[in-house]
C-alpha positions as CSV (number, residue, x, y, z in Angstrom):
1,M,6.1,-22.6,7.9
2,S,8.5,-20.6,5.8
3,D,8.8,-16.9,5.6
4,L,7.9,-17.1,1.9
5,F,4.6,-18.8,2.9
6,W,3.5,-15.9,5.2
7,I,4.7,-13.4,2.7
8,A,2.4,-15.0,0.1
9,I,-0.5,-14.9,2.5
10,I,0.0,-11.2,3.2
11,L,0.1,-10.4,-0.7
12,I,-2.9,-12.6,-1.3
13,I,-4.9,-10.7,1.4
14,I,-3.8,-7.3,0.1
15,V,-4.8,-8.2,-3.4
16,M,-8.1,-9.5,-2.1
17,I,-8.7,-6.3,-0.3
18,I,-7.8,-4.3,-3.4
19,G,-10.5,-6.4,-5.4
20,L,-13.2,-6.3,-2.7
21,I,-13.1,-2.4,-2.6
22,G,-12.9,-2.1,-6.5
23,V,-9.6,-0.3,-6.9
24,R,-8.9,-2.5,-10.0
25,R,-9.5,-6.0,-11.4
26,V,-7.8,-8.7,-9.7
27,P,-7.3,-12.4,-10.7
28,N,-10.6,-14.4,-10.7
29,K,-9.0,-17.1,-8.7
30,I,-8.9,-14.8,-5.6
31,L,-12.3,-13.2,-6.1
32,N,-13.8,-16.6,-7.0
33,G,-12.9,-17.9,-3.6
34,G,-15.6,-18.7,-1.2
35,I,-14.8,-15.8,1.3
36,A,-14.5,-13.1,-1.4
37,R,-17.8,-14.3,-3.0
38,L,-19.5,-14.3,0.4
39,I,-18.3,-10.7,1.0
40,L,-19.1,-9.4,-2.5
41,K,-22.7,-10.9,-2.6
42,N,-23.7,-9.6,1.0
43,T,-22.0,-6.1,1.1
44,T,-21.9,-2.9,-0.9
45,V,-18.7,-1.1,-1.9
46,G,-19.4,1.4,0.8
47,D,-19.7,-1.3,3.4
48,R,-16.5,-2.9,2.4
49,L,-14.5,0.3,2.5
50,C,-15.7,1.0,5.9
51,E,-15.2,-2.4,7.4
52,I,-11.8,-2.8,6.1
53,F,-10.8,0.8,7.2
54,Y,-12.2,-0.1,10.7
55,G,-10.3,-3.4,10.8
56,V,-7.0,-2.1,9.7
57,A,-7.3,1.0,11.9
58,M,-8.2,-1.2,14.9
59,V,-5.4,-3.6,14.5
60,T,-2.9,-0.7,13.9
61,V,-3.9,0.9,17.1
62,V,-4.0,-2.1,19.2
63,S,-0.7,-3.5,18.0
64,G,0.8,-0.2,18.7
65,M,-0.4,0.1,22.3
66,V,0.7,-3.4,23.0
67,N,4.0,-3.0,21.4
68,Y,4.6,0.1,23.5
69,G,3.6,-1.7,26.8
70,L,5.6,-4.8,26.0
71,S,8.7,-3.4,24.2
72,G,11.6,-5.7,24.7
73,N,9.6,-8.7,24.8
74,K,11.1,-11.3,22.4
75,D,7.8,-13.2,22.0
76,L,5.9,-10.0,21.1
77,G,4.7,-11.4,17.7
78,P,2.4,-14.2,19.0
79,T,1.2,-12.0,21.9
80,L,0.2,-9.3,19.4
81,L,-1.5,-11.7,17.0
82,F,-3.5,-13.2,19.8
83,I,-4.6,-9.8,21.1
84,A,-5.3,-8.2,17.6
85,L,-7.3,-11.3,16.6
86,G,-9.4,-11.0,19.9
87,V,-10.2,-7.3,19.4
88,N,-11.0,-7.5,15.6
89,I,-13.0,-10.8,16.1
90,T,-14.9,-9.1,19.0
91,W,-15.7,-6.0,16.8
92,G,-16.6,-8.1,13.9
93,I,-19.2,-10.0,15.9
94,I,-20.6,-6.6,17.4
95,D,-20.6,-4.9,14.0
96,G,-22.1,-7.9,12.2
97,A,-24.8,-8.4,14.9
98,T,-25.8,-4.7,15.1
99,S,-25.8,-4.3,11.4
100,V,-28.3,-7.2,11.0
101,Y,-30.6,-6.3,13.8
102,G,-30.3,-2.6,13.2
103,G,-31.5,-3.5,9.5
104,L,-34.4,-5.6,11.0
105,V,-35.5,-2.6,13.2
106,D,-35.4,-0.3,10.1
107,E,-37.4,-2.9,8.1
108,A,-40.0,-3.2,10.8
109,E,-40.5,0.4,11.1
110,E,-40.7,1.0,7.3
111,D,-43.4,-1.8,7.2
112,R,-45.4,0.0,10.0
113,L,-45.2,3.2,8.3
114,V,-46.4,1.6,4.9
115,N,-49.4,0.1,6.8
116,S,-50.2,3.3,8.5
117,L,-50.4,5.0,5.1
118,R,-52.6,2.2,3.6
119,T,-54.9,2.7,6.5
120,E,-54.9,6.6,6.0
121,K,-54.2,7.0,2.3
122,N,-54.4,10.8,2.4
123,N,-52.4,11.3,5.5
124,Q,-49.8,13.9,4.1
125,E,-47.3,13.4,7.0
126,Q,-47.1,9.7,6.4
127,R,-46.7,10.4,2.6
128,G,-44.0,12.7,3.4
129,N,-42.1,10.3,5.6
130,I,-42.3,7.5,2.9
131,A,-41.1,10.0,0.2
132,E,-38.1,10.8,2.5
133,I,-37.3,7.1,2.8
134,L,-37.3,6.7,-1.0
135,E,-34.9,9.6,-1.2
136,G,-32.4,7.3,0.6
137,T,-32.6,4.6,-2.1
138,I,-31.8,4.5,-5.9
139,L,-35.2,6.3,-6.4
140,R,-33.5,9.5,-5.4
141,S,-32.5,10.0,-9.0
142,I,-36.1,10.3,-10.1
143,S,-38.1,13.5,-10.0
144,D,-40.4,14.5,-7.0
145,E,-43.5,13.9,-9.3
146,D,-42.4,10.3,-10.2
147,R,-41.5,9.8,-6.4
148,S,-45.1,10.9,-5.6
149,R,-46.4,8.3,-8.0
150,V,-44.4,5.6,-6.2
151,V,-45.8,6.6,-3.0
152,D,-49.3,6.4,-4.5
153,I,-48.4,2.8,-5.6
154,V,-47.4,2.0,-2.1
155,A,-50.5,3.5,-0.6
156,A,-52.8,1.7,-3.0
157,G,-52.0,-1.7,-1.3
158,K,-54.0,-3.3,1.5
159,P,-52.6,-3.1,5.1
160,E,-50.8,-6.3,6.2
161,K,-50.5,-7.8,9.6
162,V,-47.0,-7.0,11.0
163,G,-45.6,-10.1,12.6
164,S,-42.3,-10.6,14.4
165,Y,-39.0,-10.1,12.7
166,G,-36.0,-12.4,13.0
167,A,-32.8,-13.0,11.3
168,S,-32.7,-15.0,8.1
169,G,-30.1,-17.1,6.3
170,D,-29.3,-14.0,4.2
171,D,-28.9,-11.9,7.3
172,F,-26.5,-14.6,8.6
173,Q,-24.5,-14.4,5.4
174,M,-24.3,-10.6,5.8
175,F,-23.1,-11.1,9.5
176,M,-20.3,-13.5,8.3
177,A,-19.4,-11.2,5.5
178,I,-18.7,-8.2,8.0
179,F,-17.1,-10.5,10.5
180,L,-14.6,-11.9,7.8
181,M,-13.5,-8.5,6.7
182,D,-12.6,-7.5,10.3
183,F,-10.9,-10.9,10.8
184,I,-8.7,-10.8,7.6
185,T,-7.5,-7.4,8.0
186,V,-5.5,-8.4,11.1
187,F,-2.9,-10.5,9.2
188,P,-1.2,-8.1,6.7
189,V,-0.3,-5.7,9.7
190,I,0.5,-8.4,12.3
191,I,2.4,-11.2,10.4
192,P,5.7,-9.2,9.8
193,L,6.0,-9.0,13.6
194,Y,5.5,-12.7,13.9
195,I,8.0,-13.9,11.2
196,I,10.8,-11.4,10.9
197,D,13.4,-12.0,13.7
198,D,14.7,-8.4,13.7
199,P,12.2,-6.4,15.9
200,Q,12.9,-3.1,14.1
201,K,12.6,-4.5,10.7
202,A,9.3,-6.3,11.5
203,L,8.0,-3.0,13.0
204,D,9.0,-1.2,9.9
205,W,7.3,-3.5,7.6
206,S,4.2,-3.5,9.7
207,H,4.0,0.2,9.6
208,L,4.6,0.3,5.8
209,I,1.6,-2.2,5.2
210,A,-0.6,-0.3,7.6
211,I,0.2,3.0,5.6
212,L,-0.2,1.2,2.3
213,L,-3.7,0.0,3.2
214,F,-4.8,3.5,4.4
215,V,-3.5,5.0,1.2
216,I,-5.4,2.5,-0.9
217,I,-8.7,3.0,1.1
218,G,-8.4,6.8,0.8
219,M,-7.7,6.6,-3.0
220,T,-10.8,4.3,-3.3
221,W,-13.0,6.4,-1.4
222,A,-11.9,9.4,-3.7
223,K,-12.5,7.3,-6.8
224,Y,-16.1,6.6,-6.0
225,L,-16.8,10.2,-4.8
226,N,-15.0,11.8,-7.9
227,K,-12.4,13.4,-5.6
228,N,-8.7,13.8,-6.1
229,I,-7.4,10.4,-5.6
230,I,-3.8,11.6,-4.8
231,K,-5.0,14.1,-2.2
232,A,-7.2,11.6,-0.5
233,G,-4.5,8.8,-0.6
234,L,-1.9,11.2,0.8
235,S,-4.4,12.3,3.6
236,L,-5.2,8.8,4.8
237,G,-1.5,8.0,4.6
238,V,-0.7,10.9,6.8
239,L,-3.6,9.9,9.2
240,A,-1.8,6.2,9.3
241,I,1.5,7.8,10.2
242,V,-0.1,9.9,12.8
243,T,-2.0,6.9,14.3
244,I,1.3,4.8,14.2
245,S,3.2,7.6,15.8
246,V,0.8,8.1,18.7
247,T,0.2,4.5,19.4
248,Y,3.7,2.9,18.8
249,Y,5.8,5.6,20.1
250,F,3.7,7.3,22.8
251,G,1.5,4.5,24.1
252,W,-1.7,6.4,23.1
């Protein structure tokens, strides 16, 4: 395949990442694709920012370490692609599975807590625990008095038998969304090393793309947290440069 094809793939993935983390509006043709829809439906903005950051950071570190160890190898591009995919795929599986089953454990514990309160409706400790859980949801924006009313509503129900918990179709979709974010972040950083003949130019482009993605992620975090986007972007850009320097030039 031609270099232009691979360059187009890199640009499409970067534009998709920009759309997924909500930096700005991107063409509907990209966000209406099956992968983008799956990710948007099953993850929050915070999830996407973290997963894309993890993915880019891992492929940058791994490719740097391998590049250091195999410097001078003319077939470095395919080797890096294989290793980076292996690492990010493994992480995607681990992170997706632990997110699903960690969520199920939390759900089971919350159900047990609700049943305990419904059995002992005046148990102040249980009421306090449920109120604390509510503070970690959108209900944190209501007053303590209103939150207490919500606890009353929860306590008014009848205890239910707690059965076994297992992953559902929705859980599988969340797993795939997390997995795919780790998978797609490999390609923008690795492809230049695969298609550009001049090793130094390929390395420069790989570094530049990694730094750009770090900057975009930093600016997006700042945007949602009402922080200074320039400072945040520069901070993560510096982090990318340090990461690249340590891994590519010093072998970690």
